[in-house]
Backbone of each chain as nested JSON, in Angstrom:
{
  "chains": [
    {"id": "A", "residues": [
      {"number": 1, "name": "MET", "atoms": {"N": [13.473, 25.22, 0.594], "CA": [13.82, 24.036, 1.395], "C": [13.382, 22.912, 0.473]}},
      {"number": 2, "name": "PRO", "atoms": {"N": [14.063, 21.776, 0.504], "CA": [13.558, 20.698, -0.421], "C": [12.461, 19.866, 0.286]}},
      {"number": 3, "name": "SER", "atoms": {"N": [11.785, 19.265, -0.668], "CA": [10.703, 18.467, -0.067], "C": [10.772, 17.085, -0.496]}},
      {"number": 4, "name": "TYR", "atoms": {"N": [10.18, 16.09, 0.086], "CA": [10.212, 14.789, -0.177], "C": [8.975, 13.981, -0.174]}},
      {"number": 5, "name": "HIS", "atoms": {"N": [8.814, 13.168, -1.274], "CA": [7.391, 12.3, -1.176], "C": [7.925, 10.956, -0.528]}},
      {"number": 6, "name": "ALA", "atoms": {"N": [7.034, 10.562, 0.301], "CA": [7.278, 9.221, 1.194], "C": [6.043, 8.353, 0.772]}},
      {"number": 7, "name": "LYS", "atoms": {"N": [6.477, 7.231, 0.608], "CA": [5.432, 6.182, 0.224], "C": [5.72, 5.01, 1.482]}},
      {"number": 8, "name": "VAL", "atoms": {"N": [4.467, 4.817, 2.205], "CA": [4.499, 4.01, 3.471], "C": [3.586, 2.762, 3.199]}},
      {"number": 9, "name": "PHE", "atoms": {"N": [4.407, 1.49, 3.383], "CA": [3.649, 0.115, 3.332], "C": [3.486, -0.337, 4.554]}},
      {"number": 10, "name": "VAL", "atoms": {"N": [2.193, -0.553, 5.04], "CA": [2.005, -1.206, 6.473], "C": [1.074, -2.527, 6.293]}},
      {"number": 11, "name": "THR", "atoms": {"N": [1.77, -3.578, 6.757], "CA": [1.289, -4.957, 6.702], "C": [1.107, -5.574, 8.038]}},
      {"number": 12, "name": "LEU", "atoms": {"N": [-0.05, -6.31, 8.065], "CA": [0.15, -7.081, 9.338], "C": [1.405, -8.284, 9.567]}},
      {"number": 13, "name": "LYS", "atoms": {"N": [1.678, -8.47, 10.566], "CA": [2.639, -9.352, 10.666], "C": [2.206, -10.741, 10.368]}},
      {"number": 14, "name": "PRO", "atoms": {"N": [3.179, -11.58, 9.67], "CA": [2.625, -12.771, 9.183], "C": [2.1, -13.847, 10.128]}},
      {"number": 15, "name": "SER", "atoms": {"N": [2.337, -13.609, 11.507], "CA": [1.677, -14.472, 12.511], "C": [0.358, -13.907, 12.811]}},
      {"number": 16, "name": "ILE", "atoms": {"N": [-0.035, -12.865, 12.371], "CA": [-1.446, -12.096, 12.679], "C": [-2.541, -12.594, 11.867]}},
      {"number": 17, "name": "LEU", "atoms": {"N": [-3.488, -13.103, 12.298], "CA": [-4.552, -13.329, 11.333], "C": [-5.369, -12.054, 10.547]}},
      {"number": 18, "name": "ASP", "atoms": {"N": [-5.525, -12.281, 9.382], "CA": [-6.07, -11.153, 8.678], "C": [-7.347, -11.594, 8.155]}},
      {"number": 19, "name": "PRO", "atoms": {"N": [-8.627, -11.23, 8.785], "CA": [-9.797, -11.51, 8.46], "C": [-10.212, -10.905, 7.232]}},
      {"number": 20, "name": "GLN", "atoms": {"N": [-9.787, -9.611, 7.057], "CA": [-10.379, -8.917, 5.681], "C": [-9.562, -9.569, 4.525]}},
      {"number": 21, "name": "GLY", "atoms": {"N": [-8.557, -9.806, 4.647], "CA": [-7.753, -10.484, 3.588], "C": [-8.622, -12.081, 3.503]}},
      {"number": 22, "name": "ARG", "atoms": {"N": [-8.779, -12.833, 4.321], "CA": [-9.546, -14.221, 4.256], "C": [-11.041, -14.004, 3.55]}},
      {"number": 23, "name": "THR", "atoms": {"N": [-11.549, -12.806, 3.821], "CA": [-12.702, -12.535, 3.147], "C": [-12.771, -12.337, 1.717]}},
      {"number": 24, "name": "VAL", "atoms": {"N": [-11.767, -11.483, 1.418], "CA": [-11.577, -11.204, -0.022], "C": [-10.992, -12.424, -0.796]}},
      {"number": 25, "name": "GLU", "atoms": {"N": [-10.306, -13.403, -0.12], "CA": [-9.76, -14.693, -0.668], "C": [-11.123, -15.572, -1.085]}},
      {"number": 26, "name": "ARG", "atoms": {"N": [-11.858, -15.538, 0.08], "CA": [-12.956, -16.409, -0.101], "C": [-14.193, -15.922, -1.254]}},
      {"number": 27, "name": "ALA", "atoms": {"N": [-14.325, -14.494, -1.398], "CA": [-15.006, -13.984, -2.409], "C": [-14.387, -14.143, -3.773]}},
      {"number": 28, "name": "LEU", "atoms": {"N": [-13.023, -14.194, -3.856], "CA": [-12.268, -14.451, -5.169], "C": [-12.647, -15.824, -5.604]}},
      {"number": 29, "name": "THR", "atoms": {"N": [-12.594, -16.845, -4.515], "CA": [-12.904, -18.155, -4.792], "C": [-14.169, -18.469, -5.482]}},
      {"number": 30, "name": "HIS", "atoms": {"N": [-15.215, -17.714, -4.847], "CA": [-16.575, -17.97, -5.402], "C": [-16.817, -17.163, -6.914]}},
      {"number": 31, "name": "LEU", "atoms": {"N": [-15.673, -16.345, -7.126], "CA": [-15.835, -15.645, -8.285], "C": [-14.864, -16.39, -9.478]}},
      {"number": 32, "name": "ASP", "atoms": {"N": [-14.586, -17.586, -9.059], "CA": [-13.967, -18.434, -10.056], "C": [-12.39, -18.182, -10.153]}},
      {"number": 33, "name": "HIS", "atoms": {"N": [-11.894, -17.505, -9.088], "CA": [-10.301, -17.254, -8.898], "C": [-9.724, -18.135, -7.977]}},
      {"number": 34, "name": "ALA", "atoms": {"N": [-9.996, -19.501, -8.178], "CA": [-9.788, -20.332, -7.044], "C": [-8.188, -20.628, -6.752]}},
      {"number": 35, "name": "ASN", "atoms": {"N": [-7.407, -20.118, -7.869], "CA": [-5.833, -20.238, -7.939], "C": [-5.321, -18.93, -6.973]}},
      {"number": 36, "name": "VAL", "atoms": {"N": [-6.206, -18.039, -6.395], "CA": [-5.648, -16.977, -5.576], "C": [-5.388, -17.381, -4.12]}},
      {"number": 37, "name": "THR", "atoms": {"N": [-4.221, -17.211, -3.487], "CA": [-4.324, -17.614, -2.093], "C": [-3.238, -16.424, -1.419]}},
      {"number": 38, "name": "GLY", "atoms": {"N": [-3.234, -16.637, -0.149], "CA": [-2.404, -15.704, 0.654], "C": [-2.775, -13.998, 0.343]}},
      {"number": 39, "name": "VAL", "atoms": {"N": [-3.997, -13.9, 0.421], "CA": [-4.522, -12.543, 0.324], "C": [-4.155, -11.635, 1.691]}},
      {"number": 40, "name": "ARG", "atoms": {"N": [-3.621, -10.721, 1.826], "CA": [-3.452, -9.865, 2.882], "C": [-3.497, -8.335, 2.65]}},
      {"number": 41, "name": "VAL", "atoms": {"N": [-4.314, -7.884, 3.316], "CA": [-4.881, -6.347, 3.352], "C": [-3.992, -5.664, 4.059]}},
      {"number": 42, "name": "GLY", "atoms": {"N": [-3.199, -4.469, 3.712], "CA": [-2.623, -3.654, 4.271], "C": [-2.967, -2.141, 3.911]}},
      {"number": 43, "name": "LYS", "atoms": {"N": [-2.13, -1.184, 4.604], "CA": [-2.324, 0.262, 4.247], "C": [-1.13, 0.651, 3.23]}},
      {"number": 44, "name": "TYR", "atoms": {"N": [-1.472, 1.682, 2.558], "CA": [-0.483, 2.336, 1.558], "C": [-0.855, 3.815, 1.93]}},
      {"number": 45, "name": "ILE", "atoms": {"N": [0.345, 4.525, 2.446], "CA": [0.202, 5.822, 2.698], "C": [1.259, 6.621, 1.95]}},
      {"number": 46, "name": "GLU", "atoms": {"N": [0.727, 7.873, 1.294], "CA": [1.429, 8.884, 0.798], "C": [1.669, 9.96, 1.549]}},
      {"number": 47, "name": "LEU", "atoms": {"N": [2.852, 10.685, 1.574], "CA": [2.859, 12.017, 2.236], "C": [3.9, 12.77, 1.784]}},
      {"number": 48, "name": "THR", "atoms": {"N": [3.955, 14.083, 1.904], "CA": [5.122, 14.912, 1.73], "C": [5.545, 15.564, 3.023]}},
      {"number": 49, "name": "LEU", "atoms": {"N": [7.068, 15.613, 3.081], "CA": [7.743, 16.165, 3.999], "C": [8.745, 17.275, 3.477]}},
      {"number": 50, "name": "SER", "atoms": {"N": [8.809, 18.329, 4.187], "CA": [9.638, 19.228, 3.747], "C": [10.818, 19.309, 4.762]}},
      {"number": 51, "name": "GLY", "atoms": {"N": [12.211, 19.62, 4.394], "CA": [13.253, 19.68, 5.232], "C": [14.462, 19.071, 4.628]}},
      {"number": 52, "name": "GLU", "atoms": {"N": [15.329, 18.961, 5.279], "CA": [16.789, 18.464, 4.726], "C": [16.575, 16.849, 5.033]}},
      {"number": 53, "name": "ARG", "atoms": {"N": [17.203, 16.097, 3.982], "CA": [16.872, 14.669, 3.865], "C": [17.498, 13.852, 5.278]}},
      {"number": 54, "name": "PRO", "atoms": {"N": [18.5, 14.182, 5.918], "CA": [18.519, 13.4, 7.1], "C": [17.567, 13.561, 8.168]}},
      {"number": 55, "name": "ALA", "atoms": {"N": [17.323, 14.953, 8.293], "CA": [16.072, 15.172, 9.161], "C": [14.686, 14.475, 8.863]}},
      {"number": 56, "name": "VAL", "atoms": {"N": [14.581, 14.573, 7.677], "CA": [13.277, 13.996, 6.937], "C": [13.341, 12.496, 7.337]}},
      {"number": 57, "name": "GLU", "atoms": {"N": [14.386, 11.98, 6.968], "CA": [14.398, 10.522, 7.24], "C": [14.133, 10.168, 8.638]}},
      {"number": 58, "name": "ALA", "atoms": {"N": [14.907, 10.76, 9.634], "CA": [14.446, 10.553, 10.94], "C": [13.164, 10.757, 11.491]}},
      {"number": 59, "name": "GLN", "atoms": {"N": [12.656, 11.829, 10.968], "CA": [11.213, 12.302, 11.117], "C": [10.084, 11.151, 10.616]}},
      {"number": 60, "name": "LEU", "atoms": {"N": [10.202, 10.784, 9.352], "CA": [9.575, 9.742, 8.863], "C": [9.617, 8.349, 9.457]}},
      {"number": 61, "name": "SER", "atoms": {"N": [10.696, 8.048, 9.925], "CA": [10.921, 6.753, 10.724], "C": [10.085, 6.895, 12.076]}},
      {"number": 62, "name": "GLU", "atoms": {"N": [10.275, 7.986, 12.866], "CA": [9.312, 8.221, 13.906], "C": [7.933, 8.049, 13.622]}},
      {"number": 63, "name": "ILE", "atoms": {"N": [7.581, 8.831, 12.583], "CA": [6.044, 9.008, 12.367], "C": [5.446, 7.571, 11.816]}},
      {"number": 64, "name": "VAL", "atoms": {"N": [6.258, 6.787, 11.014], "CA": [5.845, 5.53, 10.733], "C": [5.684, 4.607, 11.846]}},
      {"number": 65, "name": "GLY", "atoms": {"N": [6.645, 4.635, 12.905], "CA": [6.568, 3.721, 13.945], "C": [5.739, 4.096, 14.982]}},
      {"number": 66, "name": "ASN", "atoms": {"N": [5.434, 5.359, 15.294], "CA": [4.358, 5.735, 16.289], "C": [3.088, 6.165, 15.889]}},
      {"number": 67, "name": "VAL", "atoms": {"N": [3.02, 6.672, 14.609], "CA": [1.651, 7.037, 14.282], "C": [0.947, 6.275, 13.091]}},
      {"number": 68, "name": "LEU", "atoms": {"N": [1.792, 5.864, 12.219], "CA": [1.01, 4.992, 10.981], "C": [0.922, 3.909, 11.177]}},
      {"number": 69, "name": "SER", "atoms": {"N": [1.652, 2.935, 12.024], "CA": [1.671, 1.62, 12.166], "C": [1.671, 1.294, 13.72]}},
      {"number": 70, "name": "ASN", "atoms": {"N": [1.177, 0.174, 14.077], "CA": [1.258, -0.447, 15.393], "C": [2.33, -1.475, 15.442]}},
      {"number": 71, "name": "PRO", "atoms": {"N": [3.443, -1.369, 15.992], "CA": [4.801, -2.132, 15.714], "C": [4.614, -3.752, 16.323]}},
      {"number": 72, "name": "ILE", "atoms": {"N": [3.44, -3.778, 17.338], "CA": [3.149, -4.854, 18.054], "C": [2.554, -5.871, 17.032]}},
      {"number": 73, "name": "MET", "atoms": {"N": [1.723, -5.5, 16.061], "CA": [0.929, -6.346, 15.237], "C": [1.28, -6.105, 13.809]}},
      {"number": 74, "name": "GLU", "atoms": {"N": [2.096, -4.933, 13.508], "CA": [2.15, -4.656, 11.94], "C": [3.746, -4.386, 11.516]}},
      {"number": 75, "name": "ASP", "atoms": {"N": [4.09, -4.735, 10.398], "CA": [5.355, -4.42, 9.774], "C": [5.122, -3.15, 9.016]}},
      {"number": 76, "name": "ALA", "atoms": {"N": [6.168, -2.137, 8.953], "CA": [6.175, -1.028, 8.111], "C": [7.443, -0.832, 7.416]}},
      {"number": 77, "name": "ARG", "atoms": {"N": [7.28, -0.534, 6.119], "CA": [8.656, 0.263, 5.474], "C": [8.098, 1.183, 4.585]}},
      {"number": 78, "name": "TRP", "atoms": {"N": [9.275, 1.952, 4.185], "CA": [8.955, 3.265, 3.599], "C": [10.062, 3.588, 2.402]}},
      {"number": 79, "name": "GLU", "atoms": {"N": [9.665, 4.378, 1.599], "CA": [10.567, 4.764, 0.417], "C": [10.276, 6.254, 0.474]}},
      {"number": 80, "name": "LEU", "atoms": {"N": [11.53, 7.169, 0.019], "CA": [11.502, 8.493, 0.149], "C": [12.265, 8.933, -1.149]}},
      {"number": 81, "name": "THR", "atoms": {"N": [11.486, 9.845, -1.804], "CA": [11.982, 10.309, -3.211], "C": [11.884, 11.836, -2.999]}},
      {"number": 82, "name": "GLU", "atoms": {"N": [12.9, 12.513, -3.661], "CA": [13.093, 13.872, -3.697], "C": [11.785, 14.453, -4.65]}},
      {"number": 83, "name": "ALA", "atoms": {"N": [10.958, 15.252, -4.043], "CA": [10.107, 16.102, -4.882], "C": [10.678, 17.076, -5.903]}},
      {"number": 84, "name": "GLU", "atoms": {"N": [9.901, 17.205, -7.23], "CA": [10.624, 18.072, -8.07], "C": [10.236, 19.431, -7.535]}},
      {"number": 85, "name": "PRO", "atoms": {"N": [11.373, 20.416, -7.53], "CA": [11.105, 21.756, -6.924], "C": [9.731, 22.457, -7.907]}},
      {"number": 86, "name": "VAL", "atoms": {"N": [8.999, 23.227, -7.179], "CA": [8.015, 23.816, -7.937], "C": [8.658, 24.913, -8.8]}},
      {"number": 87, "name": "GLY", "atoms": {"N": [8.215, 24.969, -10.156], "CA": [8.695, 25.92, -11.063], "C": [10.001, 25.558, -11.683]}},
      {"number": 88, "name": "ALA", "atoms": {"N": [10.637, 24.352, -11.491], "CA": [11.699, 23.903, -11.989], "C": [11.534, 23.5, -13.516]}}
    ]},
    {"id": "B", "residues": [
      {"number": 1, "name": "MET", "atoms": {"N": [3.101, -25.976, -11.568], "CA": [2.589, -24.957, -12.242], "C": [3.271, -23.686, -11.379]}},
      {"number": 2, "name": "PRO", "atoms": {"N": [3.691, -22.495, -12.271], "CA": [4.552, -21.167, -11.408], "C": [3.53, -20.578, -10.773]}},
      {"number": 3, "name": "SER", "atoms": {"N": [3.949, -19.949, -9.754], "CA": [3.139, -18.846, -9.09], "C": [3.804, -17.43, -8.898]}},
      {"number": 4, "name": "TYR", "atoms": {"N": [3.061, -16.474, -8.651], "CA": [3.43, -15.232, -8.673], "C": [2.928, -14.626, -7.65]}},
      {"number": 5, "name": "HIS", "atoms": {"N": [3.698, -13.608, -6.833], "CA": [3.285, -12.714, -5.997], "C": [2.822, -11.424, -6.457]}},
      {"number": 6, "name": "ALA", "atoms": {"N": [1.873, -10.96, -6.161], "CA": [1.452, -9.656, -6.519], "C": [1.295, -8.645, -5.551]}},
      {"number": 7, "name": "LYS", "atoms": {"N": [1.635, -7.615, -5.972], "CA": [1.522, -6.303, -4.9], "C": [0.488, -5.348, -5.624]}},
      {"number": 8, "name": "VAL", "atoms": {"N": [-0.512, -4.951, -4.904], "CA": [-1.635, -4.124, -5.335], "C": [-1.474, -2.817, -4.693]}},
      {"number": 9, "name": "PHE", "atoms": {"N": [-1.524, -1.566, -5.23], "CA": [-1.603, -0.331, -4.647], "C": [-2.884, 0.384, -5.051]}},
      {"number": 10, "name": "VAL", "atoms": {"N": [-3.835, 0.604, -3.993], "CA": [-5.084, 1.207, -4.486], "C": [-4.952, 2.664, -3.852]}},
      {"number": 11, "name": "THR", "atoms": {"N": [-5.326, 3.618, -4.521], "CA": [-5.224, 5.215, -3.916], "C": [-6.492, 5.765, -4.406]}},
      {"number": 12, "name": "LEU", "atoms": {"N": [-7.125, 6.644, -3.484], "CA": [-8.188, 7.653, -4.001], "C": [-7.548, 8.601, -5.105]}},
      {"number": 13, "name": "LYS", "atoms": {"N": [-8.5, 8.735, -6.242], "CA": [-8.138, 9.732, -7.406], "C": [-7.869, 10.922, -6.614]}},
      {"number": 14, "name": "PRO", "atoms": {"N": [-6.934, 11.672, -7.288], "CA": [-6.542, 12.919, -6.631], "C": [-7.657, 13.856, -6.344]}},
      {"number": 15, "name": "SER", "atoms": {"N": [-8.6, 13.751, -7.141], "CA": [-9.793, 14.888, -7.147], "C": [-10.722, 14.335, -5.898]}},
      {"number": 16, "name": "ILE", "atoms": {"N": [-10.672, 13.23, -5.405], "CA": [-11.4, 12.64, -4.161], "C": [-11.03, 13.108, -2.947]}},
      {"number": 17, "name": "LEU", "atoms": {"N": [-11.771, 13.72, -2.132], "CA": [-11.396, 14.085, -0.614], "C": [-11.184, 12.974, -0.063]}},
      {"number": 18, "name": "ASP", "atoms": {"N": [-9.993, 13.051, 0.834], "CA": [-9.614, 11.788, 1.708], "C": [-9.762, 12.25, 3.205]}},
      {"number": 19, "name": "PRO", "atoms": {"N": [-10.675, 12.107, 3.724], "CA": [-10.936, 12.408, 5.205], "C": [-9.909, 11.662, 6.196]}},
      {"number": 20, "name": "GLN", "atoms": {"N": [-9.693, 10.501, 5.802], "CA": [-8.692, 9.667, 6.77], "C": [-7.433, 10.277, 6.504]}},
      {"number": 21, "name": "GLY", "atoms": {"N": [-7.018, 10.744, 5.276], "CA": [-5.576, 11.349, 5.256], "C": [-5.634, 12.704, 5.87]}},
      {"number": 22, "name": "ARG", "atoms": {"N": [-6.673, 13.445, 5.746], "CA": [-6.772, 14.845, 6.574], "C": [-6.665, 14.735, 8.049]}},
      {"number": 23, "name": "THR", "atoms": {"N": [-7.21, 13.741, 8.465], "CA": [-7.354, 13.158, 9.998], "C": [-5.879, 13.012, 10.448]}},
      {"number": 24, "name": "VAL", "atoms": {"N": [-5.124, 12.082, 9.669], "CA": [-3.868, 11.735, 10.004], "C": [-2.852, 13.144, 9.935]}},
      {"number": 25, "name": "GLU", "atoms": {"N": [-3.189, 13.894, 8.907], "CA": [-2.25, 15.402, 8.793], "C": [-2.535, 16.167, 9.953]}},
      {"number": 26, "name": "ARG", "atoms": {"N": [-3.711, 16.187, 10.357], "CA": [-4.126, 17.138, 11.306], "C": [-3.49, 16.668, 12.874]}},
      {"number": 27, "name": "ALA", "atoms": {"N": [-3.422, 15.308, 13.006], "CA": [-3.0, 14.699, 14.147], "C": [-1.409, 14.766, 14.249]}},
      {"number": 28, "name": "LEU", "atoms": {"N": [-0.862, 14.869, 12.971], "CA": [0.508, 14.869, 12.773], "C": [1.013, 16.463, 13.192]}},
      {"number": 29, "name": "THR", "atoms": {"N": [0.272, 17.469, 12.707], "CA": [0.461, 18.687, 12.987], "C": [0.422, 18.877, 14.346]}},
      {"number": 30, "name": "HIS", "atoms": {"N": [-0.48, 18.378, 15.103], "CA": [-0.545, 18.494, 16.659], "C": [0.576, 17.869, 17.401]}},
      {"number": 31, "name": "LEU", "atoms": {"N": [1.1, 17.047, 16.782], "CA": [2.346, 16.26, 17.113], "C": [3.617, 16.851, 16.791]}},
      {"number": 32, "name": "ASP", "atoms": {"N": [3.817, 18.017, 16.333], "CA": [4.844, 18.912, 16.108], "C": [5.448, 18.382, 14.773]}},
      {"number": 33, "name": "HIS", "atoms": {"N": [4.778, 17.84, 13.789], "CA": [5.17, 17.413, 12.457], "C": [4.453, 18.189, 11.481]}},
      {"number": 34, "name": "ALA", "atoms": {"N": [4.46, 19.646, 11.621], "CA": [3.805, 20.463, 10.82], "C": [4.165, 20.72, 9.495]}},
      {"number": 35, "name": "ASN", "atoms": {"N": [5.379, 20.148, 9.246], "CA": [6.056, 20.053, 7.773], "C": [5.61, 18.904, 6.845]}},
      {"number": 36, "name": "VAL", "atoms": {"N": [4.458, 18.208, 7.362], "CA": [3.972, 17.057, 6.55], "C": [2.738, 17.474, 5.899]}},
      {"number": 37, "name": "THR", "atoms": {"N": [2.673, 17.299, 4.63], "CA": [1.408, 17.834, 3.917], "C": [1.061, 16.52, 3.034]}},
      {"number": 38, "name": "GLY", "atoms": {"N": [-0.072, 16.639, 2.408], "CA": [-0.45, 15.76, 1.473], "C": [-0.646, 14.417, 1.874]}},
      {"number": 39, "name": "VAL", "atoms": {"N": [-1.146, 13.957, 3.048], "CA": [-1.279, 12.665, 3.471], "C": [-2.543, 11.949, 2.809]}},
      {"number": 40, "name": "ARG", "atoms": {"N": [-2.286, 10.971, 2.166], "CA": [-3.225, 10.077, 1.29], "C": [-3.308, 8.684, 1.772]}},
      {"number": 41, "name": "VAL", "atoms": {"N": [-4.311, 8.194, 2.397], "CA": [-4.371, 6.743, 2.778], "C": [-5.061, 5.829, 1.9]}},
      {"number": 42, "name": "GLY", "atoms": {"N": [-4.287, 4.811, 1.229], "CA": [-4.771, 3.942, 0.398], "C": [-4.562, 2.494, 0.878]}},
      {"number": 43, "name": "LYS", "atoms": {"N": [-4.886, 1.651, 0.051], "CA": [-4.788, 0.09, 0.357], "C": [-3.417, -0.605, -0.348]}},
      {"number": 44, "name": "TYR", "atoms": {"N": [-2.927, -1.397, 0.278], "CA": [-1.889, -2.216, -0.043], "C": [-2.206, -3.477, 0.06]}},
      {"number": 45, "name": "ILE", "atoms": {"N": [-2.343, -4.422, -0.948], "CA": [-2.883, -5.702, -1.052], "C": [-1.867, -6.756, -1.645]}},
      {"number": 46, "name": "GLU", "atoms": {"N": [-1.359, -7.839, -0.931], "CA": [-0.654, -9.007, -1.396], "C": [-1.434, -9.95, -1.652]}},
      {"number": 47, "name": "LEU", "atoms": {"N": [-0.985, -10.773, -2.762], "CA": [-1.687, -11.955, -3.142], "C": [-0.853, -12.859, -3.98]}},
      {"number": 48, "name": "THR", "atoms": {"N": [-1.054, -14.161, -3.86], "CA": [-0.202, -15.231, -4.667], "C": [-1.413, -15.686, -5.838]}},
      {"number": 49, "name": "LEU", "atoms": {"N": [-0.721, -15.888, -6.821], "CA": [-1.693, -16.438, -7.889], "C": [-0.861, -17.486, -8.591]}},
      {"number": 50, "name": "SER", "atoms": {"N": [-1.56, -18.67, -8.914], "CA": [-0.763, -19.782, -9.474], "C": [-1.225, -19.879, -10.967]}},
      {"number": 51, "name": "GLY", "atoms": {"N": [-0.316, -20.187, -12.027], "CA": [-0.761, -20.206, -13.424], "C": [0.2, -19.738, -14.166]}},
      {"number": 52, "name": "GLU", "atoms": {"N": [0.206, -19.638, -15.645], "CA": [1.272, -19.105, -16.571], "C": [1.01, -17.751, -16.417]}},
      {"number": 53, "name": "ARG", "atoms": {"N": [2.38, -17.066, -16.868], "CA": [2.286, -15.555, -16.55], "C": [1.183, -14.665, -17.317]}},
      {"number": 54, "name": "PRO", "atoms": {"N": [0.969, -15.119, -18.685], "CA": [-0.023, -14.216, -19.388], "C": [-1.376, -14.321, -18.819]}},
      {"number": 55, "name": "ALA", "atoms": {"N": [-1.702, -15.527, -18.529], "CA": [-2.964, -15.886, -17.793], "C": [-3.273, -15.041, -16.457]}},
      {"number": 56, "name": "VAL", "atoms": {"N": [-2.15, -15.186, -15.567], "CA": [-2.084, -14.658, -14.487], "C": [-2.353, -12.947, -14.524]}},
      {"number": 57, "name": "GLU", "atoms": {"N": [-1.466, -12.439, -15.584], "CA": [-1.6, -11.199, -15.627], "C": [-2.998, -10.47, -16.041]}},
      {"number": 58, "name": "ALA", "atoms": {"N": [-3.697, -11.203, -16.837], "CA": [-5.104, -10.937, -17.372], "C": [-5.972, -11.041, -16.209]}},
      {"number": 59, "name": "GLN", "atoms": {"N": [-5.764, -12.06, -15.671], "CA": [-6.701, -12.35, -14.245], "C": [-6.405, -11.42, -13.053]}},
      {"number": 60, "name": "LEU", "atoms": {"N": [-5.13, -11.013, -12.798], "CA": [-4.903, -10.126, -11.83], "C": [-5.593, -8.596, -12.277]}},
      {"number": 61, "name": "SER", "atoms": {"N": [-5.491, -8.148, -13.408], "CA": [-5.856, -6.899, -13.914], "C": [-7.367, -6.942, -13.667]}},
      {"number": 62, "name": "GLU", "atoms": {"N": [-8.155, -8.049, -13.942], "CA": [-9.659, -8.107, -13.84], "C": [-9.887, -8.04, -12.288]}},
      {"number": 63, "name": "ILE", "atoms": {"N": [-9.074, -8.849, -11.55], "CA": [-9.382, -8.77, -10.15], "C": [-9.092, -7.284, -9.61]}},
      {"number": 64, "name": "VAL", "atoms": {"N": [-8.091, -6.837, -9.943], "CA": [-7.882, -5.384, -9.344], "C": [-8.734, -4.41, -9.88]}},
      {"number": 65, "name": "GLY", "atoms": {"N": [-9.46, -4.48, -11.111], "CA": [-10.268, -3.507, -11.511], "C": [-11.715, -3.63, -10.971]}},
      {"number": 66, "name": "ASN", "atoms": {"N": [-12.173, -4.964, -10.758], "CA": [-13.374, -5.346, -10.511], "C": [-13.72, -5.732, -8.917]}},
      {"number": 67, "name": "VAL", "atoms": {"N": [-12.599, -6.129, -8.253], "CA": [-12.79, -6.681, -6.752], "C": [-12.014, -5.707, -5.869]}},
      {"number": 68, "name": "LEU", "atoms": {"N": [-10.822, -5.286, -6.195], "CA": [-10.058, -4.893, -5.368], "C": [-10.057, -3.277, -5.123]}},
      {"number": 69, "name": "SER", "atoms": {"N": [-10.616, -2.532, -6.234], "CA": [-10.656, -1.145, -6.396], "C": [-11.974, -0.691, -7.036]}},
      {"number": 70, "name": "ASN", "atoms": {"N": [-12.406, 0.423, -6.812], "CA": [-13.481, 0.912, -7.426], "C": [-13.081, 2.158, -8.368]}},
      {"number": 71, "name": "PRO", "atoms": {"N": [-13.033, 1.685, -9.733], "CA": [-12.352, 2.642, -10.711], "C": [-12.954, 3.918, -10.834]}},
      {"number": 72, "name": "ILE", "atoms": {"N": [-14.282, 4.003, -10.23], "CA": [-14.987, 5.543, -10.308], "C": [-14.075, 6.489, -9.196]}},
      {"number": 73, "name": "MET", "atoms": {"N": [-13.739, 5.835, -8.22], "CA": [-13.114, 6.918, -7.198], "C": [-11.526, 6.503, -6.935]}},
      {"number": 74, "name": "GLU", "atoms": {"N": [-11.135, 5.418, -7.333], "CA": [-9.869, 5.098, -6.986], "C": [-8.802, 4.594, -8.114]}},
      {"number": 75, "name": "ASP", "atoms": {"N": [-7.557, 4.905, -8.112], "CA": [-6.705, 4.56, -9.075], "C": [-5.922, 3.168, -8.456]}},
      {"number": 76, "name": "ALA", "atoms": {"N": [-5.57, 2.315, -9.416], "CA": [-4.861, 0.923, -8.761], "C": [-3.72, 0.555, -9.762]}},
      {"number": 77, "name": "ARG", "atoms": {"N": [-2.784, 0.247, -9.24], "CA": [-1.637, -0.071, -9.968], "C": [-1.075, -1.531, -9.338]}},
      {"number": 78, "name": "TRP", "atoms": {"N": [-0.431, -2.439, -10.072], "CA": [0.013, -3.605, -9.49], "C": [1.347, -4.082, -10.048]}},
      {"number": 79, "name": "GLU", "atoms": {"N": [2.043, -4.858, -9.277], "CA": [3.541, -5.561, -9.522], "C": [3.396, -6.97, -9.454]}},
      {"number": 80, "name": "LEU", "atoms": {"N": [3.913, -7.494, -10.343], "CA": [4.02, -9.092, -10.142], "C": [5.406, -9.684, -10.351]}},
      {"number": 81, "name": "THR", "atoms": {"N": [5.782, -10.559, -9.296], "CA": [6.966, -11.208, -9.286], "C": [6.846, -12.659, -9.119]}},
      {"number": 82, "name": "GLU", "atoms": {"N": [7.718, -13.446, -9.931], "CA": [7.531, -14.722, -9.976], "C": [7.947, -15.097, -8.428]}},
      {"number": 83, "name": "ALA", "atoms": {"N": [7.42, -16.26, -8.093], "CA": [7.549, -16.923, -6.497], "C": [8.711, -17.776, -6.629]}},
      {"number": 84, "name": "GLU", "atoms": {"N": [9.385, -18.03, -5.648], "CA": [10.483, -19.11, -5.61], "C": [9.691, -20.307, -5.62]}},
      {"number": 85, "name": "PRO", "atoms": {"N": [10.245, -21.236, -6.688], "CA": [9.458, -22.517, -6.318], "C": [9.842, -23.274, -4.986]}},
      {"number": 86, "name": "VAL", "atoms": {"N": [8.843, -24.045, -4.435], "CA": [8.825, -24.624, -3.282], "C": [9.864, -25.747, -3.294]}},
      {"number": 87, "name": "GLY", "atoms": {"N": [10.875, -25.599, -2.484], "CA": [11.919, -26.92, -2.512], "C": [13.169, -26.573, -3.415]}},
      {"number": 88, "name": "ALA", "atoms": {"N": [13.234, -25.424, -4.048], "CA": [14.206, -25.118, -4.883], "C": [15.558, -24.739, -4.156]}}
    ]}
  ]
}
């Protein structure tokens, strides 16, 4: 069965305050990086799924929307690439 | 002055245990996603830097290595794209 590597990017929606990003930004300003703005901290998740591509895409979409992100507050996008077969 | 959008991806080194990823993986198994393996949870950070490209690249490299990641335990990579000028 083929398997696929997925990369998932979860970010807070632009309208949601990001205290962690603000804290990083303030720290950078104190470290003489005052030209840095708009820091937003999100999640980056890697996972591997086995199965046929259409099924894996549907499954990943469900996992991303229901488990890995909170659609009320977060945006999520993902990329899928076929994994090299073991022993190929 | 031009400005640049940076995307930073911070992941735990492969040899470092990832309890958060293991927890997500176990939860997915219980939710009938037993074909999901290798879950690793990292950070995804967006920021904007103003300045000329060579200076911004050097600055971002330093920020990523010294502030946004812990090089002992984490790998980090980044992408830089020029921001659209305001009012263009």
